[in-house]
N, C-alpha and C positions, 0 to 999 in steps of 0.2 A: 504495499500499500505506500510505503514511502516513497517508491521510485515514481509512484503516479502523480503524487504531491509535488516531487521534485521536478519532474516534466512539466507539470502545471505551471509552478511558478518560473521555470526557464522560459517557457513558451510566452508567459505574461511578460515578463521583462522583455523578450525580443520584440514581440508586438509593440509594447510601449515605446521601446527605443526607436522601433521602424515608425511609427506614426510621429514621434517627436522629430526624427530626422526629415522625414517628407515634409513636415509643415515647416521646419526651420528653412529647408531648400527651397520651397515653394515661397517663402518670406523674402528669401534673399534674391531670388529670381525677379519677384514683382518689384523689389526696389531697385534692381538694375535697369528694368523695364521703365519703371517711373524716371530714373535718372537719363535714360537715354531720350525719351520722349521730350524731358526738360532741355536738354540741350539742342534737341532738333528743333523745338519751338524758337529757342534763342536765336538760332542760326537763321531760320526763317524770318523771325521778326527784323533782324538786322538786315536781311536782304530785301525785305519788304521797306523798311526805312530808306535804305539806299535807292531803290527803285521812284519811291515818292520824292526823294530829293532831286533826283535826275529829271523826273517828270515837272517838278516845280522849276527848275533851272531851265529846262528846255521851253516851258510855258513863258518865262519870263524873258528868255533871248528872242522869242518868235513875237514878243509883243502882245501876246494873249492874256487875258486878265486869270488871275489865280482862281484855281478850282476850289469851291466852297466843299469842304469835308462833309457837311451835315446833307446838303441838298444834292451834292455831285454836280452842280451847274457851273 
């Protein structure tokens, strides 16, 4: 009977360790994904800012009035 209890305890510990490890791995993966999306968002924002400045400069050089960011007129 002791062997069955011992096997049960070992199985329980292995199961708990497996679940804990899986959750930790998933958490690290989500953290990495969030960081990647954040960096991509910052790069995209910088590129869009550069495009907006270039567009404003081009409008100014061509003598057109500036674009209203609210109405896009």
